[in-house]
N, C-alpha and C positions, 0 to 999 in steps of 0.2 A: 504494500500499500504506499501511497505517497505521504509526504508530511502533512499535506492538507487533510488527508483522511484521518490522521491521528487527532484531529480537532485540538491541536496545540496552539494556543494564542499567546503571544508574548505581550506582556503588560507594557503600557506606555510609561515613559519616565515620569516620576513624580514632579509636581510643580516645584521650581527652584525658588528657594526662600533665603539662601545665604547670599553674601556679597559675591560678585563675579570674580573669577580667577583672572588675574592680569597676565596676559600672555604676549611674549615677544616672539616675532616670526623671523627666522633665519632663511633667507631665499626670496626671490622675487621673479621666478620664472612662471611658465604657464600653469603648473600645478599649484604653486604658491598663490597665484592670483585667483584661479578658479575654484580652489577648495579651501586651503588654509585661511587665507586672509578673510574671505567671505564668510566662512563658517564660524570662525573664532569671533568675528565682529558682530555676528547675528545675536549672540547671547540667548537668554539671559545669564547662562552659567559662566561664560567667559567674556572678556573684553580684550580686544586687540590694542595693546598699548604702544608697541614699537615694532619697527621693521628694520632689519639690517641685511644688506646684500653687498657683494663686492662691486657691483655696478650701482652706484649711488642713484643715477637717474631712474633705474628700474625700481629700486626701493622707494623712491619718492612716488612713483606712479602707483605702486601697490599700496602704499600707506594713505595716499591722498583721500580716496573715497571714504575712509573711516576716521579721518583726522588723527591717525596714529603718528607718534613721533618717528622720525627718520634718524636712526642712530648713525654716527660717523664711524663706529667700530663695533666689534663684537662685545668688548667689555662695557661699552656705553649702553648696548642693548640690555645686557644683564642688569644694569643699574635701573632699568625702567620696567622690570617685570618680576613676577614670582614663578613663572613657568615659561619654558622655551619650546616652540614648535619648530621642527626642521623640515624644509622643503628643498633640499639640496642633494647633489650626488652622494653616493655612499661614503666615499673617501672624505669628503668635507664633513659629513655628519660624524664620522668616526673620529676626526680630528677635534671637532668642537664640542660634541655632546659631553665627554669627560670633564672638560673645563666648566661647563655649565653645571654639571652635577657637583663638582667640588665647590661651587659657589652656592649650593643648596637649592638649586632650581629644579622643579619638577620637569619632566621631559616628555614631550609628544614626538615620537620617533617614527621615521619612515622605515620601510623594509626595502632592502636588507639593511641590517644595522651597519655593516661596512662592506668594503669591497672583497674581504676575505675573512676567514675564520679568526685569525689573530686580531684583526681590527675590531671584529664584532665582540670578541672576548674582552677587549679593553673597555669597550663601551659598557658592557654588562657588568664587568668588575667595578667600574667607577660608579655605576648606579648603586650597586650593593654596598660599596665602601662608604658612599655618602648617605645612604639611607633615604634616598629621595624617590618619589613616586615616578614611575615610567609607564608609558602606554604606546603600543604599536598601532599605526594606521593600517591595519589589515582591513580594508574598506568593508568587505562583504561580511565580516564578523558582526558588524553593527546593524545589519538589516534584520528586521523582525522575522522574515521568512528563513533566514540563516539560523537564527536562534531556535525557531521552531523545529527545523530539520535536525539540528544537533540534540535538541531535547528528545525527539522521537528516536534518534540513533542510539541513545543511551540504553534503550530496552530492545534494540534490534540485534538479532544474532547473525552477524555478517560472516559469511564464509569467504567472500571476496568482493572486490569493488573495482569499478573502472571510472575514470574521470578525465576531464580535459579542461584546459584553459587555453583558448586560441583566439588571436586577433591579428590584425595587420598593421599595428601602429609603428612597427619598425621599418615599414616600407616607405615612410615619409610622413612629415608633419611635426607637430610640436614635441611629440614624445619619441622620436627617432633621435635620441640624444646620445652623446659619445659613449657613456658607460653602458647604456643599454645595447648599443650596437656592438660593443666590445665583448660583453659577457653574455648577452643573449637572454633567452627566456628563462633558463634555469634560475639565474640569480634574480630576475625581475618578477617573474610570474610564479616561480617555484614556491616562494614562502607562502603565498595565498593558498595554493592547491595542497601543499603538504600539510599546512595547518588544518585545512578542512578534512583531509583524510585521516590525520593523526587524531583529531577530535572526534570524528564520527565512527571510524572503524576500531581504533584503539592505538596505543603507542606504537611507533614504527621502530623495529629493532634491526632491520636490515634494509639496505637500499642500494640499487645499482642503476646506472644510466647507460643508454645507448643513443647514438645520434649526434647531431651537431646543435648545440644550444642556440646558435644564430640562425638555424633553419628549422629544425624539428628535433626535439629530444623526447625520449620515451623512458619513463621511470618504472621500475618494479620494486614495490615495497613489501616487506614481510612485517607483520604486526604481531604484537605480543600474544594475542589470542590465537594465533595460527592462521589468520586470514591473510590473503595476498591481494594487493591492489595494484592497478596500473594507472599511470598518469601520463597524458600527452600534453606537451607544452610547445607553443610556438607563437612568436610575435611577428612572424613574417609570411603569413598566408592571407590571401585576399578573401575575406569572409564578409558578408553584409553587416554583421555586428559581432561584437565579442561573444565568444561561447564559453560559459563556464557551467560545467555539469558534473555531478557526482551521483553514481548509482551504486547502492549497496544491494547485494544479493545473498540469499539465505534460504531457510526453510519457509519464510513467509514471502509474500509478494514483494517485489523490489521496493526499496525506499529511495526516492529520487529527489535530488535537489538540482534546480536549474534556474539560472538568473535571467532567462529570456524575458520573463514577464515582470521583473521587479524594477522599481524606480530607485536609483541609487541616491536620490535626494532624501530618501527616508533614512539613510545611514547616518547623515551628519548630525541631526539632533541627538541621536543615541550616543554617537561617539563623543560629542561635546559634554553631554550630561554624565557619562561614565568617567570621563577625564576629570571634570570639575569635581565630581563626588569623591573620586580617589584623592585628589589634592586636598580637599577640605577635610576628609576624614583620616588621611594618612593611610588608607587601606590599599594594598598592592592590588593591581588589576590582573585579570587572567591572561591577558595578552601583553605582557610587559617585556622589559629588555631580556630577561632570562628566557622567555618564550622565543624571542627573536634569536638569541644565541643558539637555542636548541634547533630551531629551523635552519640556521646557517650551518650548524654541524652536520645536519642531514644532507645538505647540498654539498658540503665538502666531502662527505663520505661517498656521495653518489659520483662526484667527479673523480675521485681516486679509485673507484671500482671496488 
């Protein structure tokens, strides 16, 4: 049966009554403008207080619609916020996130944590040492239908699973950026799909990859409960829309998750509310820097065979 058949309904976030979390944004590219700045400024749980980017004019354009401060440097940004959101390439995030953690700032982190496992570990270790709240922007995790699917999967006895995350963004456009074209779909899309497989089927204990991450890569995962799953990843195929699908198979009818009909705008209020709640209560989130390190370790293991 599908997750809709389970009649699982995710409750809406409770009304926000605390003061907004003041967030500084690092980055001023397309994703920073389209998601981070807009969502953080929308509130009521957060307020965009400052923007810093290595291109000052881009930072100014990103900050202007929300009357946010344009910081002249990273340290100045930290002086104007209590939490930092990153919308920069993995290598830049891995360089700056530990510095923000040492200053006691909560972190809203992009995936992957870093360009490689060692860099990701430095970020996760810095978060642990500083004792700050961290949260990953694993977008789909914040959609109500994803949470319904994961809730249904907890009682589903999966023998195996197949999944895919496919799009054509690497073929051209705003997201055909240097690090994505260099590392390909495994580092960019892999964290999303591996997170869903690990959360729905069970902890991944073995993983191997075949193919070229810059064209098409296929993952085989072995899970703690004995199940086996497959994951197909590509950012270089011409499809009408991005395809993200997870199918669990077992003694019951298949349990299916498909993003074809979801509105990603529904993710942002949940993400914002979860982050602000974690910051105000000091409670770790389920998808934090340690989760990011775990996912990056899986990717590293897949590339090493």
